C-alpha positions as a Python dict, from the first residue, in 0.01 Angstrom:
ca = {
    (1, 'X'): (0, 0, 0),
    (2, 'X'): (327, 51, 177),
    (3, 'X'): (683, 168, 103),
    (4, 'X'): (794, -161, 262),
    (5, 'X'): (595, -364, 103),
    (6, 'X'): (679, -244, -228),
    (7, 'X'): (1037, -280, -140),
    (8, 'X'): (967, -639, 8),
    (9, 'X'): (834, -733, -296),
    (10, 'X'): (1129, -598, -502),
    (11, 'X'): (1352, -831, -273),
    (12, 'X'): (1145, -1134, -241),
    (13, 'X'): (1361, -1382, -404),
    (14, 'X'): (1710, -1295, -252),
    (15, 'X'): (1568, -1300, 111),
    (16, 'X'): (1429, -1638, 43),
    (17, 'X'): (1730, -1763, -121),
    (18, 'X'): (1905, -1691, 208),
    (19, 'X'): (1665, -1936, 409),
    (20, 'X'): (1688, -2170, 164),
    (21, 'X'): (2114, -2193, 204),
    (22, 'X'): (2034, -2166, 584),
    (23, 'X'): (1783, -2473, 591),
    (24, 'X'): (2041, -2684, 363),
    (25, 'X'): (2317, -2663, 645),
    (26, 'X'): (2250, -2950, 908),
    (27, 'X'): (2228, -2808, 1296),
    (28, 'X'): (2063, -3077, 1431),
    (29, 'X'): (2125, -3161, 1817),
    (30, 'X'): (2218, -3513, 1918),
    (31, 'X'): (2059, -3665, 2219),
    (32, 'X'): (1823, -3333, 2283),
    (33, 'X'): (2191, -3136, 2293),
    (34, 'X'): (2363, -3401, 2612),
    (35, 'X'): (2578, -3574, 2319),
    (36, 'X'): (2651, -3247, 2139),
    (37, 'X'): (2518, -3045, 1845),
    (38, 'X'): (2649, -2944, 1477),
    (39, 'X'): (2498, -2563, 1451),
    (40, 'X'): (2853, -2461, 1393),
    (41, 'X'): (2827, -2432, 1036),
    (42, 'X'): (2495, -2277, 1039),
    (43, 'X'): (2646, -2028, 1274),
    (44, 'X'): (2875, -1951, 1044),
    (45, 'X'): (2683, -1882, 797),
    (46, 'X'): (2471, -1633, 1015),
    (47, 'X'): (2779, -1438, 1157),
    (48, 'X'): (2890, -1399, 756),
    (49, 'X'): (2550, -1279, 643),
    (50, 'X'): (2531, -996, 929),
    (51, 'X'): (2895, -904, 864),
    (52, 'X'): (2803, -862, 455),
    (53, 'X'): (2518, -632, 612),
    (54, 'X'): (2752, -414, 776),
    (55, 'X'): (2684, -553, 1119),
    (56, 'X'): (2844, -665, 1428),
    (57, 'X'): (2902, -1029, 1506),
    (58, 'X'): (3042, -1160, 1853),
    (59, 'X'): (3099, -1507, 1937),
    (60, 'X'): (3015, -1668, 2272),
    (61, 'X'): (3153, -2036, 2323),
    (62, 'X'): (2881, -2236, 2514),
    (63, 'X'): (2982, -2377, 2849),
    (64, 'X'): (2907, -2599, 3093),
    (65, 'X'): (3022, -2359, 3355),
    (66, 'X'): (2763, -2120, 3216),
    (67, 'X'): (2514, -2335, 3254),
    (68, 'X'): (2613, -2430, 3618),
    (69, 'X'): (2573, -2105, 3724),
    (70, 'X'): (2225, -2030, 3564),
    (71, 'X'): (2104, -2301, 3762),
    (72, 'X'): (2233, -2227, 4088),
    (73, 'X'): (2121, -1928, 4056),
    (74, 'X'): (1766, -1897, 3862),
    (75, 'X'): (1678, -2264, 3902),
    (76, 'X'): (1688, -2273, 3504),
    (77, 'X'): (1930, -2474, 3377),
    (78, 'X'): (2032, -2828, 3134),
    (79, 'X'): (2359, -2964, 3282),
    (80, 'X'): (2563, -3222, 3152),
    (81, 'X'): (2576, -3128, 2766),
    (82, 'X'): (2826, -3168, 2497),
    (83, 'X'): (2961, -2768, 2375),
    (84, 'X'): (3249, -2910, 2141),
    (85, 'X'): (3219, -2683, 1813),
    (86, 'X'): (2859, -2484, 1998),
    (87, 'X'): (2864, -2075, 2005),
    (88, 'X'): (2613, -1877, 2009),
    (89, 'X'): (2617, -1563, 1822),
    (90, 'X'): (2523, -1240, 1868),
    (91, 'X'): (2462, -979, 1611),
    (92, 'X'): (2433, -600, 1660),
    (93, 'X'): (2322, -346, 1435),
    (94, 'X'): (2411, 61, 1568),
    (95, 'X'): (2099, 271, 1478),
    (96, 'X'): (1979, 612, 1676),
    (97, 'X'): (1899, 685, 2023),
    (98, 'X'): (1552, 521, 2031),
    (99, 'X'): (1476, 213, 2261),
    (100, 'X'): (1682, -107, 2127),
    (101, 'X'): (1460, -408, 2035),
    (102, 'X'): (1632, -774, 2017),
    (103, 'X'): (1490, -1089, 1836),
    (104, 'X'): (1601, -1401, 1945),
    (105, 'X'): (1623, -1726, 1781),
    (106, 'X'): (1806, -2061, 1762),
    (107, 'X'): (2006, -2234, 1554),
    (108, 'X'): (1988, -2620, 1637),
    (109, 'X'): (1721, -2833, 1508),
    (110, 'X'): (1573, -3177, 1627),
    (111, 'X'): (1706, -3495, 1439),
    (112, 'X'): (1539, -3536, 1091),
    (113, 'X'): (1420, -3874, 1186),
    (114, 'X'): (1334, -4171, 922),
    (115, 'X'): (1436, -4013, 580),
    (116, 'X'): (1313, -4213, 381),
    (117, 'X'): (943, -4095, 551),
    (118, 'X'): (1018, -3764, 414),
    (119, 'X'): (867, -3570, 82),
    (120, 'X'): (1174, -3415, -12),
    (121, 'X'): (1525, -3459, 108),
    (122, 'X'): (1516, -3270, 507),
    (123, 'X'): (1805, -3049, 386),
    (124, 'X'): (1729, -3023, 49),
    (125, 'X'): (1479, -2690, 73),
    (126, 'X'): (1193, -2739, -199),
    (127, 'X'): (883, -2493, -253),
    (128, 'X'): (597, -2641, -347),
    (129, 'X'): (234, -2506, -388),
    (130, 'X'): (338, -2186, -166),
    (131, 'X'): (540, -2416, 107),
    (132, 'X'): (910, -2453, 171),
    (133, 'X'): (956, -2771, 300),
    (134, 'X'): (1287, -2815, 509),
    (135, 'X'): (1408, -2951, 857),
    (136, 'X'): (1389, -2609, 1057),
    (137, 'X'): (1213, -2415, 835),
    (138, 'X'): (954, -2373, 1085),
    (139, 'X'): (1120, -2446, 1375),
    (140, 'X'): (1301, -2192, 1363),
    (141, 'X'): (1501, -2073, 1077),
    (142, 'X'): (1222, -1888, 933),
    (143, 'X'): (1186, -1705, 1223),
    (144, 'X'): (1542, -1673, 1260),
    (145, 'X'): (1624, -1537, 957),
    (146, 'X'): (1282, -1302, 901),
    (147, 'X'): (1454, -1144, 1192),
    (148, 'X'): (1780, -1010, 1030),
    (149, 'X'): (1549, -979, 704),
    (150, 'X'): (1353, -693, 888),
    (151, 'X'): (1691, -545, 933),
    (152, 'X'): (1821, -541, 557),
    (153, 'X'): (1434, -490, 414),
    (154, 'X'): (1526, -164, 602),
    (155, 'X'): (1849, -125, 456),
    (156, 'X'): (1736, -189, 128),
    (157, 'X'): (1439, 59, 170),
    (158, 'X'): (1702, 346, 292),
    (159, 'X'): (1592, 400, 635),
    (160, 'X'): (1838, 448, 898),
    (161, 'X'): (1761, 222, 1233),
    (162, 'X'): (1667, 468, 1485),
    (163, 'X'): (1776, 232, 1755),
    (164, 'X'): (1989, -66, 1816),
    (165, 'X'): (1876, -417, 1696),
    (166, 'X'): (2031, -708, 1811),
    (167, 'X'): (1970, -1046, 1723),
    (168, 'X'): (2086, -1344, 1945),
    (169, 'X'): (2114, -1679, 1763),
    (170, 'X'): (2130, -1957, 2051),
    (171, 'X'): (2232, -2312, 2028),
    (172, 'X'): (2071, -2595, 2244),
    (173, 'X'): (1736, -2405, 2263),
    (174, 'X'): (1608, -2829, 2172),
    (175, 'X'): (1753, -2913, 2478),
    (176, 'X'): (1618, -2692, 2708),
    (177, 'X'): (1759, -2327, 2647),
    (178, 'X'): (2104, -2314, 2721),
    (179, 'X'): (2170, -2157, 2440),
    (180, 'X'): (1964, -1843, 2544),
    (181, 'X'): (2080, -1893, 2917),
    (182, 'X'): (2434, -1820, 2802),
    (183, 'X'): (2386, -1566, 2618),
    (184, 'X'): (2164, -1362, 2932),
    (185, 'X'): (2438, -1500, 3141),
    (186, 'X'): (2673, -1295, 2897),
    (187, 'X'): (2490, -962, 2963),
    (188, 'X'): (2312, -967, 2597),
    (189, 'X'): (2004, -718, 2672),
    (190, 'X'): (1788, -466, 2475),
    (191, 'X'): (1484, -248, 2586),
    (192, 'X'): (1259, -516, 2419),
    (193, 'X'): (1245, -856, 2263),
    (194, 'X'): (1066, -1099, 2040),
    (195, 'X'): (1111, -1477, 2062),
    (196, 'X'): (1066, -1543, 1702),
    (197, 'X'): (969, -1889, 1731),
    (198, 'X'): (647, -1964, 1493),
    (199, 'X'): (290, -1845, 1648),
    (200, 'X'): (104, -1928, 1334),
    (201, 'X'): (7, -1558, 1265),
    (202, 'X'): (-60, -1505, 1677),
    (203, 'X'): (174, -1344, 1899),
    (204, 'X'): (206, -1550, 2236),
    (205, 'X'): (187, -1363, 2573),
    (206, 'X'): (199, -1631, 2779),
    (207, 'X'): (336, -1989, 2784),
    (208, 'X'): (343, -2297, 3085),
    (209, 'X'): (579, -2405, 3316),
    (210, 'X'): (754, -2736, 3265),
    (211, 'X'): (924, -3019, 3489),
    (212, 'X'): (951, -3371, 3388),
    (213, 'X'): (1001, -3631, 3686),
    (214, 'X'): (1103, -3983, 3657),
    (215, 'X'): (1022, -4217, 3980),
    (216, 'X'): (1235, -4536, 4016),
    (217, 'X'): (1027, -4773, 4239),
    (218, 'X'): (1236, -5121, 4417),
    (219, 'X'): (1030, -5395, 4469),
    (220, 'X'): (1111, -5811, 4516),
    (221, 'X'): (1098, -6011, 4221),
    (222, 'X'): (933, -6360, 4271),
    (223, 'X'): (779, -6615, 4109),
    (224, 'X'): (423, -6535, 4035),
    (225, 'X'): (305, -6869, 4127),
    (226, 'X'): (360, -6757, 4505),
    (227, 'X'): (316, -6363, 4452),
    (228, 'X'): (251, -6307, 4793),
    (229, 'X'): (624, -6407, 4845),
    (230, 'X'): (701, -6102, 4567),
    (231, 'X'): (676, -5723, 4605),
    (232, 'X'): (538, -5593, 4277),
    (233, 'X'): (667, -5272, 4169),
    (234, 'X'): (443, -5196, 3886),
    (235, 'X'): (152, -5250, 4149),
    (236, 'X'): (342, -5021, 4420),
    (237, 'X'): (370, -4754, 4079),
    (238, 'X'): (26, -4769, 4023),
    (239, 'X'): (-71, -4644, 4362),
    (240, 'X'): (152, -4371, 4313),
    (241, 'X'): (37, -4314, 3997),
    (242, 'X'): (-351, -4275, 4154),
    (243, 'X'): (-221, -4020, 4423),
    (244, 'X'): (-72, -3762, 4101),
    (245, 'X'): (-415, -3852, 3931),
    (246, 'X'): (-559, -3634, 4244),
    (247, 'X'): (-345, -3398, 4251),
    (248, 'X'): (-388, -3294, 3912),
    (249, 'X'): (-741, -3301, 3972),
    (250, 'X'): (-682, -3090, 4265),
    (251, 'X'): (-513, -2822, 4029),
    (252, 'X'): (-782, -2833, 3766),
    (253, 'X'): (-1037, -2694, 4043),
    (254, 'X'): (-779, -2461, 4177),
    (255, 'X'): (-634, -2316, 3894),
    (256, 'X'): (-728, -2115, 3574),
    (257, 'X'): (-578, -1873, 3354),
    (258, 'X'): (-715, -1632, 3069),
    (259, 'X'): (-475, -1700, 2781),
    (260, 'X'): (-415, -2070, 2845),
    (261, 'X'): (-538, -2405, 2893),
    (262, 'X'): (-534, -2571, 3297),
    (263, 'X'): (-192, -2698, 3478),
    (264, 'X'): (-204, -3016, 3384),
    (265, 'X'): (36, -3430, 3482),
    (266, 'X'): (100, -3625, 3231),
    (267, 'X'): (228, -3974, 3265),
    (268, 'X'): (426, -4053, 2978),
    (269, 'X'): (595, -4367, 2989),
    (270, 'X'): (624, -4662, 3258),
    (271, 'X'): (900, -4959, 3223),
    (272, 'X'): (832, -5222, 3440),
    (273, 'X'): (897, -5590, 3524),
    (274, 'X'): (1085, -5843, 3325),
    (275, 'X'): (781, -6128, 3218),
    (276, 'X'): (426, -6218, 3301),
    (277, 'X'): (554, -6506, 3490),
    (278, 'X'): (711, -6313, 3733),
    (279, 'X'): (640, -6027, 4031),
    (280, 'X'): (760, -5731, 3911),
    (281, 'X'): (1121, -5669, 4097),
    (282, 'X'): (1159, -5271, 3969),
    (283, 'X'): (900, -5008, 3763),
    (284, 'X'): (983, -4671, 3671),
    (285, 'X'): (735, -4429, 3513),
    (286, 'X'): (818, -4059, 3369),
    (287, 'X'): (633, -3744, 3430),
    (288, 'X'): (562, -3418, 3299),
    (289, 'X'): (380, -3164, 3396),
    (290, 'X'): (303, -2819, 3296),
    (291, 'X'): (212, -2543, 3500),
    (292, 'X'): (95, -2181, 3507),
    (293, 'X'): (234, -1887, 3560),
    (294, 'X'): (174, -1635, 3829),
    (295, 'X'): (-31, -1839, 4019),
    (296, 'X'): (206, -2159, 4042),
    (297, 'X'): (522, -2196, 4076),
    (298, 'X'): (839, -2420, 4020),
    (299, 'X'): (912, -2441, 4375),
    (300, 'X'): (532, -2534, 4464),
    (301, 'X'): (494, -2779, 4162),
    (302, 'X'): (769, -2976, 4279),
    (303, 'X'): (721, -2983, 4684),
    (304, 'X'): (330, -3068, 4571),
    (305, 'X'): (489, -3367, 4348),
    (306, 'X'): (661, -3483, 4623),
    (307, 'X'): (443, -3440, 4900),
    (308, 'X'): (200, -3697, 4722),
    (309, 'X'): (480, -3922, 4664),
    (310, 'X'): (527, -3885, 5041),
    (311, 'X'): (153, -3927, 5136),
    (312, 'X'): (110, -4288, 4975),
    (313, 'X'): (469, -4383, 5087),
    (314, 'X'): (387, -4325, 5461),
    (315, 'X'): (43, -4484, 5417),
    (316, 'X'): (265, -4830, 5223),
    (317, 'X'): (471, -5089, 5477),
    (318, 'X'): (680, -5141, 5196),
    (319, 'X'): (712, -4787, 5027),
    (320, 'X'): (784, -4654, 5354),
    (321, 'X'): (1111, -4870, 5394),
    (322, 'X'): (1195, -4864, 5051),
    (323, 'X'): (1160, -4540, 4945),
    (324, 'X'): (1104, -4424, 4486),
    (325, 'X'): (1414, -4232, 4392),
    (326, 'X'): (1291, -3907, 4206),
    (327, 'X'): (1493, -3755, 3923),
    (328, 'X'): (1402, -3435, 3813),
    (329, 'X'): (1579, -3429, 3476),
    (330, 'X'): (1449, -3124, 3328),
    (331, 'X'): (1209, -2824, 3410),
    (332, 'X'): (1135, -2457, 3318),
    (333, 'X'): (970, -2172, 3461),
    (334, 'X'): (614, -2052, 3318),
    (335, 'X'): (632, -1672, 3103),
    (336, 'X'): (350, -1401, 3097),
    (337, 'X'): (362, -1053, 2956),
    (338, 'X'): (146, -743, 3079),
    (339, 'X'): (-70, -697, 2792),
    (340, 'X'): (-113, -352, 2884),
    (341, 'X'): (277, -270, 2817),
    (342, 'X'): (385, 21, 2555),
    (343, 'X'): (624, -320, 2361),
    (344, 'X'): (246, -492, 2329),
    (345, 'X'): (94, -172, 2165),
    (346, 'X'): (382, -139, 1918),
    (347, 'X'): (360, -524, 1844),
    (348, 'X'): (8, -467, 1766),
    (349, 'X'): (65, -158, 1576),
    (350, 'X'): (348, -260, 1353),
    (351, 'X'): (158, -619, 1286),
    (352, 'X'): (-190, -432, 1214),
    (353, 'X'): (-28, -199, 978),
    (354, 'X'): (136, -477, 809),
    (355, 'X'): (-172, -711, 810),
    (356, 'X'): (-442, -463, 770),
    (357, 'X'): (-630, -630, 1081),
    (358, 'X'): (-592, -666, 1478),
    (359, 'X'): (-368, -863, 1640),
    (360, 'X'): (-446, -1179, 1857),
    (361, 'X'): (-288, -1220, 2163),
    (362, 'X'): (-297, -1603, 2317),
    (363, 'X'): (-94, -1807, 2551),
    (364, 'X'): (91, -2147, 2472),
    (365, 'X'): (85, -2437, 2656),
    (366, 'X'): (466, -2552, 2507),
    (367, 'X'): (781, -2389, 2687),
    (368, 'X'): (1010, -2171, 2525),
    (369, 'X'): (1281, -1914, 2569),
    (370, 'X'): (1009, -1672, 2629),
    (371, 'X'): (1033, -1728, 2989),
    (372, 'X'): (1416, -1673, 3041),
    (373, 'X'): (1437, -1319, 2877),
    (374, 'X'): (1118, -1239, 3071),
    (375, 'X'): (1203, -1414, 3394),
    (376, 'X'): (1556, -1362, 3417),
    (377, 'X'): (1675, -1100, 3169),
    (378, 'X'): (1393, -866, 3308),
    (379, 'X'): (1291, -741, 2936),
    (380, 'X'): (943, -702, 2813),
    (381, 'X'): (860, -1061, 2568),
    (382, 'X'): (643, -1131, 2322),
    (383, 'X'): (651, -1444, 2104),
    (384, 'X'): (611, -1411, 1713),
    (385, 'X'): (708, -1605, 1430),
    (386, 'X'): (604, -1701, 1082),
    (387, 'X'): (529, -2118, 1118),
    (388, 'X'): (267, -2319, 1276),
    (389, 'X'): (317, -2552, 1614),
    (390, 'X'): (216, -2843, 1419),
    (391, 'X'): (472, -2844, 1211),
    (392, 'X'): (795, -2804, 1478),
    (393, 'X'): (937, -3189, 1480),
    (394, 'X'): (730, -3305, 1236),
    (395, 'X'): (819, -3499, 900),
    (396, 'X'): (792, -3355, 603),
    (397, 'X'): (822, -2969, 800),
    (398, 'X'): (740, -2673, 605),
    (399, 'X'): (711, -2311, 596),
    (400, 'X'): (459, -2117, 455),
    (401, 'X'): (641, -1885, 215),
    (402, 'X'): (417, -1642, 250),
    (403, 'X'): (432, -1597, 652),
    (404, 'X'): (797, -1581, 613),
    (405, 'X'): (771, -1244, 448),
    (406, 'X'): (490, -1109, 655),
    (407, 'X'): (719, -1169, 942),
    (408, 'X'): (1003, -961, 761),
    (409, 'X'): (769, -679, 680),
    (410, 'X'): (622, -665, 1084),
    (411, 'X'): (954, -770, 1228),
    (412, 'X'): (1115, -436, 1032),
    (413, 'X'): (768, -233, 1126),
    (414, 'X'): (799, -280, 1449),
    (415, 'X'): (1188, -209, 1468),
    (416, 'X'): (1042, 182, 1332),
    (417, 'X'): (724, 199, 1582),
    (418, 'X'): (928, 56, 1889),
    (419, 'X'): (1270, 187, 1787),
    (420, 'X'): (1102, 552, 1682),
    (421, 'X'): (974, 643, 2008),
    (422, 'X'): (1138, 937, 2186),
}
C-alpha cells in the first residue's frame, strides 16, 4: 500500500462530503443551454473550495462574441445561447518548475426529467450499496471534484506540487462544449490535459466527430383522392433518405479505425403531413452523423451530405425547382491522441501504480470536449474519469464511490508522475 492510498483512506469521508454538497446544487442546462443554465451556485461553491485550499480562482463570463469568434476561426461553436449568470471558473495551484497539468470538467448537467421516476430526489445525494445517487454524479461532478480532491490528497499527504495544476470548471458543455471553447479562447493552457468525463475505468484516446442536419422538404398539399395533383413531401424525403443510406454504406466500406466503430449516419426524427387523407405538403427529418478522426473531416462530411442531397434533386423534376432547406444546427470535430506520446505513458504509469494492472486505452463513439483541447488548444489530451457512459443523462444516475476514490488517487499520482519530470 503506497502512502497516498493510506492518506486517501483517512480522508474518504471528507472527500465524499464535498461531492455530495456539489451534487445537491442544481446546475442543469435550460434547453441544451440555448435558454440558459443554472451553473452559478455550483461555480460559486467550486470557487470557494479552491480558495479554501489555497488556490487561485478566476471567473470568466461566457459571451456570445467569444463563441462566434471560435466558430469563425475554428468551425467550433454553438451560437445563440443565453449566458446570463453563466461563467467559467479557472483554478490554479502553483507548484514547482515541472510541466503543468490541467484537469477539465463541466459544471452543467442535463435536466432531471420526471422527478417521480427517480428512486431518490435528483438533488438529494444518497449513498446505497456503494453507489452515490444524484443528478450529475457521473456526468460529471464526480470527475470534476475528483480532480480537485487529487490536489487536496497531495496537500493532505504533505507533498509539494512539482508543477502547476490547473482545473477548468466550465459551463454549457451539454450545449455542445461552449464552456471549453470560452476557456480556450481566453488562453487557458497547460503542458497536458485530462478531460475528467466518466470512462468506466478505461482511458479514451480517440472519439468520433459529430454533425447534426435538419432537412426541410416542400411539397404540394392536396386531397388524397386526387393525389396526382399534389406532390408528397414525405415521398420526396424517402428518396433523399435512400440516397443518404447509400452515402453511409460507402463510408462503411471505405473507413476503419483501430479504436472506434465505423462512421454512421442516423435518421433520428421525421415529421410530415397533416392527415392520412391529405398529400403531405411538407416534411422534415433530422440526422446525426458520427465520423472518424484523421481519415475524415467535418468539411468532407458536410460536402458529401450536401452532395447526396444535390444528386437526388438534380434527377427529380420537383426537387430540382424546390430544393430542400438544409440546416446544420450542431457539430463538433473528432479527437485522436498519439498513443506513443509521453503524456500517455505518464497516464499509464499513474494508473498502473494505483490499480496494479495495465490501463486499457479505448475509443468512444460519443463526442466530448477532448476534441477542443487537442485540436484548438493543441495540448496532449487523455479522457479519464469516474463513472460509466450509460449513467449519463439517465434516470437514477449514480456514481460508484470506489471509482471516485480511485480517480482521486490516480489523478494525484499523475500530478507527481507528469509534473515531476525534468
